[in-house]
C-alpha positions in Angstrom: -256.4 73.0 -64.3 -257.2 72.0 -60.7 -258.9 74.7 -58.6 -259.2 74.8 -54.8 -260.9 77.3 -52.6 -257.5 78.7 -51.5 -256.9 79.7 -55.2 -260.0 81.8 -55.2 -259.2 83.3 -51.8 -255.8 84.2 -53.1 -257.5 85.9 -56.1 -259.6 87.8 -53.7 -256.6 89.0 -51.7 -255.0 90.1 -55.0 -258.0 92.2 -55.7 -259.1 90.3 -58.8 -262.4 89.4 -57.3 -264.1 90.3 -54.0 -264.3 87.8 -51.1 -268.0 87.5 -51.6 -267.5 86.8 -55.3 -264.9 84.2 -54.5 -267.2 82.4 -52.1 -270.1 82.5 -54.6 -267.9 81.3 -57.4 -266.6 78.4 -55.3 -270.1 77.4 -54.4 -271.1 77.5 -58.1 -268.1 75.4 -59.2 -268.8 72.8 -56.5 -272.4 72.4 -57.5 -271.5 72.3 -61.2 -269.1 69.4 -60.7 -271.2 67.3 -58.4 -272.0 64.9 -61.3 -268.4 64.8 -62.5 -266.3 61.8 -61.3 -263.8 62.9 -58.7 -261.9 61.8 -55.6 -264.7 62.5 -53.2 -266.0 60.3 -50.4 -269.4 59.9 -52.0 -267.9 59.0 -55.4 -265.5 56.5 -53.7 -268.5 54.8 -52.1 -270.4 54.7 -55.4 -267.5 53.1 -57.3 -266.5 50.7 -54.5 -270.1 49.4 -54.2 -270.5 49.2 -57.9 -267.2 47.3 -58.4 -268.1 44.9 -55.6 -271.4 44.2 -57.3 -269.8 43.8 -60.8 -267.1 41.6 -59.3 -269.6 39.4 -57.6 -271.1 38.5 -61.0 -267.9 38.4 -62.9 -264.4 38.0 -61.3 -265.6 36.3 -58.1 -268.2 33.9 -59.6 -267.4 30.5 -58.2 -268.1 26.9 -59.4 -271.1 26.6 -57.1 -273.1 28.7 -59.5 -272.8 26.0 -62.1 -275.2 23.9 -60.1 -278.1 26.1 -61.2 -277.6 24.8 -64.8 -278.0 26.8 -68.0 -281.6 27.9 -67.6 -281.1 28.7 -63.9 -278.1 30.9 -64.6 -279.8 32.6 -67.5 -282.8 33.4 -65.3 -280.7 34.8 -62.6 -278.8 36.9 -65.1 -281.9 38.3 -66.6 -283.4 39.1 -63.2 -280.3 40.9 -62.1 -280.2 42.8 -65.4 -283.8 44.0 -65.0 -283.0 45.0 -61.4 -280.0 47.0 -62.6 -281.9 48.7 -65.4 -284.8 49.6 -63.0 -282.4 51.1 -60.5 -280.6 53.0 -63.3 -283.9 54.6 -64.4 -284.9 55.5 -60.8 -281.5 57.1 -60.1 -281.5 59.1 -63.4 -284.9 60.6 -62.4 -283.2 61.8 -59.2 -280.4 63.2 -61.3 -277.8 60.8 -59.8 -275.9 60.1 -63.0 -272.7 58.5 -61.5 -274.5 55.7 -59.5 -276.9 55.3 -62.4 -274.0 54.8 -64.8 -272.4 52.2 -62.5 -275.6 50.2 -62.3 -276.0 50.4 -66.1 -272.4 49.1 -66.4 -273.4 46.3 -64.0 -276.1 45.3 -66.4 -273.6 45.3 -69.3 -271.2 43.1 -67.2 -274.0 40.5 -66.8 -274.2 39.9 -70.6 -271.3 37.4 -70.8 -272.9 35.3 -68.0 -276.3 35.4 -69.7 -274.9 34.3 -73.1 -272.8 31.6 -71.5 -275.8 30.3 -69.6 -278.0 30.3 -72.7 -275.4 28.4 -74.7 -275.2 25.8 -71.9 -279.0 25.5 -71.8 -279.2 25.1 -75.6 -276.4 22.5 -75.6 -274.1 24.5 -77.9 -271.3 25.2 -75.4 -268.2 23.6 -77.0 -266.4 22.1 -73.9 -266.6 21.9 -70.1 -264.9 25.3 -69.4 -266.8 27.0 -66.6 -267.8 30.7 -66.7 -265.3 31.8 -64.0 -262.5 31.0 -66.5 -263.7 33.8 -68.7 -261.6 36.3 -66.9 -258.6 34.0 -66.5 -257.9 32.1 -69.8 -257.7 33.1 -73.4 -260.1 30.9 -75.5 -261.7 31.4 -78.9 -265.3 30.5 -77.7 -265.5 33.6 -75.5 -265.9 35.6 -78.7 -269.7 35.1 -78.9 -270.1 36.4 -75.3 -267.9 39.4 -76.1 -269.8 40.3 -79.2 -273.1 40.2 -77.2 -271.5 42.4 -74.5 -270.5 45.0 -77.1 -274.0 45.0 -78.5 -275.5 45.5 -75.1 -273.0 48.2 -74.3 -273.9 50.0 -77.5 -277.6 49.9 -76.9 -277.4 51.1 -73.3 -274.8 53.8 -74.2 -277.1 55.0 -76.9 -279.9 55.4 -74.3 -278.0 56.8 -71.3 -274.9 58.5 -72.7 -273.0 58.0 -69.5 -269.1 57.7 -69.9 -268.7 54.9 -67.3 -270.8 52.6 -69.6 -267.7 52.5 -71.9 -265.7 50.8 -69.1 -267.1 47.3 -69.6 -267.1 47.9 -73.4 -263.4 48.8 -73.3 -262.6 45.8 -71.1 -264.5 43.5 -73.5 -262.6 45.0 -76.4 -259.3 44.3 -74.6 -260.4 40.7 -73.9 -261.4 40.3 -77.5 -257.9 41.5 -78.6 -256.5 38.5 -76.8 -259.2 36.0 -77.8 -259.0 36.8 -81.5 -255.6 35.1 -82.0 -256.8 31.6 -81.0 -260.0 32.2 -82.9 -258.2 33.1 -86.1 -254.9 31.2 -85.8 -255.4 28.2 -83.6 -253.8 25.9 -86.2 -250.4 27.5 -85.9 -247.5 26.0 -83.9 -247.0 27.5 -80.5 -244.0 29.8 -81.3 -245.6 31.4 -84.4 -248.9 31.5 -82.6 -247.4 33.5 -79.7 -245.8 36.0 -82.2 -249.2 36.4 -83.9 -250.9 37.1 -80.6 -248.5 40.0 -80.0 -249.2 41.5 -83.4 -253.0 41.1 -83.0 -252.8 42.9 -79.6 -250.7 45.7 -81.1 -252.9 46.4 -84.1 -256.2 45.9 -82.2 -254.9 48.3 -79.5 -253.9 50.8 -82.1 -257.4 50.6 -83.7 -259.1 51.1 -80.3 -256.8 54.1 -79.6 -257.7 55.7 -82.9 -261.4 55.1 -82.2 -260.8 56.8 -78.8 -259.2 59.8 -80.5 -262.2 60.0 -82.9 -264.5 59.9 -79.9 -262.4 62.6 -78.2 -262.8 64.8 -81.3 -266.6 64.2 -81.6 -267.2 64.9 -77.9 -264.8 67.9 -77.6 -267.6 70.3 -76.6 -269.0 67.9 -73.9 -268.1 68.1 -70.2 -268.2 64.3 -70.1 -265.0 62.3 -71.0 -266.2 59.6 -73.3 -262.8 58.6 -74.5 -261.1 57.8 -71.2 -261.8 54.1 -71.0 -261.1 53.5 -74.7 -257.8 55.2 -74.5 -256.9 53.3 -71.3 -257.4 49.8 -72.7 -256.5 50.7 -76.3 -253.1 52.0 -75.2 -252.5 49.1 -72.9 -253.2 46.6 -75.6 -251.0 48.4 -78.1 -248.1 49.0 -75.7 -248.4 45.5 -74.2 -248.1 43.8 -77.6 -245.3 46.1 -78.6 -243.3 45.6 -75.4 -243.6 41.8 -75.5 -241.9 41.7 -78.9 -238.3 40.7 -78.7 -235.5 41.5 -81.1 -231.7 41.2 -81.2 -231.5 44.3 -83.4 -230.4 47.5 -81.7 -232.2 49.4 -84.5 -235.5 47.8 -83.5 -234.8 48.6 -79.9 -234.1 52.2 -80.8 -237.3 52.4 -82.8 -239.1 51.1 -79.6 -237.5 54.0 -77.7 -238.7 56.5 -80.3 -242.3 55.1 -80.2 -242.3 55.4 -76.4 -241.0 59.0 -76.6 -243.7 59.7 -79.1 -246.3 58.3 -76.7 -245.0 60.7 -74.0 -245.4 63.6 -76.4 -248.9 62.5 -77.4 -249.8 62.1 -73.7 -248.6 65.7 -73.0 -250.4 67.1 -76.0 -253.8 65.4 -75.4 -253.5 65.5 -71.5 -253.9 61.7 -71.4 -251.7 60.2 -68.7 -251.9 56.6 -69.9 -249.7 57.5 -72.9 -247.1 59.1 -70.7 -247.2 56.3 -68.1 -246.7 53.5 -70.7 -244.2 55.6 -72.7 -242.2 56.4 -69.5 -242.0 52.7 -68.6 -240.9 51.9 -72.1 -238.1 54.5 -72.0 -237.0 53.1 -68.6 -236.9 49.6 -70.1 -234.8 50.8 -73.0 -232.4 52.6 -70.6 -232.2 49.4 -68.5 -231.2 47.5 -71.7 -228.4 50.0 -72.4 -227.2 49.9 -68.8 -227.3 46.1 -68.3 -226.6 44.9 -71.8 -225.0 47.3 -74.2 -222.9 49.4 -71.8 -222.7 47.0 -68.8 -218.9 47.6 -68.5 -218.9 51.3 -69.4 -217.7 53.8 -66.8 -219.0 56.8 -68.8 -222.6 55.6 -69.3 -223.9 56.8 -65.9 -222.3 60.2 -66.4 -223.7 60.5 -69.9 -227.1 59.5 -68.8 -227.0 62.0 -65.9 -226.1 64.7 -68.4 -229.0 63.7 -70.6 -231.3 63.9 -67.6 -230.1 67.4 -66.7 -230.5 68.5 -70.3 -234.1 67.3 -70.4 -234.8 69.3 -67.2 -233.2 72.3 -68.9 -235.4 71.8 -71.9 -238.4 71.7 -69.6 -237.4 75.1 -68.1 -237.1 76.6 -71.6 -240.4 75.1 -72.6 -242.2 76.6 -69.6 -240.8 80.0 -70.5 -242.2 79.9 -74.0 -245.0 77.4 -73.6 -247.9 79.8 -74.2 -246.3 81.2 -77.4 -245.5 77.8 -78.7 -249.0 76.5 -78.0 -250.6 79.4 -79.7 -248.5 78.9 -82.9 -249.2 75.1 -82.9 -252.9 75.6 -82.4 -253.1 78.0 -85.4 -251.6 75.2 -87.6 -254.1 72.6 -86.5 -257.4 71.8 -88.3 -260.5 73.3 -86.7 -261.8 70.3 -84.7 -258.3 69.1 -83.6 -257.3 72.7 -82.6 -260.4 73.0 -80.5 -259.7 69.7 -78.8 -256.1 70.5 -78.0 -257.0 74.0 -76.8 -259.5 72.6 -74.4 -257.1 69.8 -73.2 -254.2 72.3 -72.7 -256.4 74.9 -71.1 -255.5 77.5 -73.7 
């Protein structure tokens, strides 16, 4: 539920609270949410600066840095990491959790560069691939860098417990879902290898999504959203692998539609937009298939589809009328932890 000061003023005009109480409550809520991520100018500057710094040492790393050699790059990485950790500790002492979390994430993002440089320095890097290709190409030898990044992320998250630290962890897991296929199945021919990559992405994404759900359950009493980044990249990996699969079977395409409809339902239940976004795109893709392939010459298809759309709107109106009653009945059927999570997500 999104509250604005006008909502409290409207409550005051309705006699629910006094104007003074409305002002005091708004001041309390603003102060209470200062350390919660939001679309505020201060937070935009925090994240913009942090992403620029992270990008400078990851996405925008150019070939000129290779001139420093392995030990040079390793030394620079360690120096930057120590600077990031020092600033993190300083900001936490000032109770500035958001910029502290961004700088700690910056430290985690330095791990692949440090491990790459160390392998170059020790002479164990397998080929001439430069570091900047880490974010561009799928290769099996990124795995060591990714495992080290996950270890660093786990250590720093254990210490600081800031949700944004899971962003580089989730990105690394996403990268790993792509790099596992060449690591495990590099000997396969290209056609079969591409099919395997889709299945690896699907199952890896599903596992990450289930881990995100477990984290959601465990942190249901916390004001911090620890599951957001895991859901984001887990669902993207799962849905991406699923959507890249091709089949001439209309039954398989219909199953794809059902899975996407299920994702929309899960998104509505858990209040997680990434499920609904991916599911909505998947439904649109299936309807596009019906319009351009199966019923490309049909005059009735647009009319039938319009009727279905109007029926869905009608269902939404009915749902709104009985939503509270339905939610209460559903929550009574849920196990304790799941019921508490859904009640909080749905604002019941």
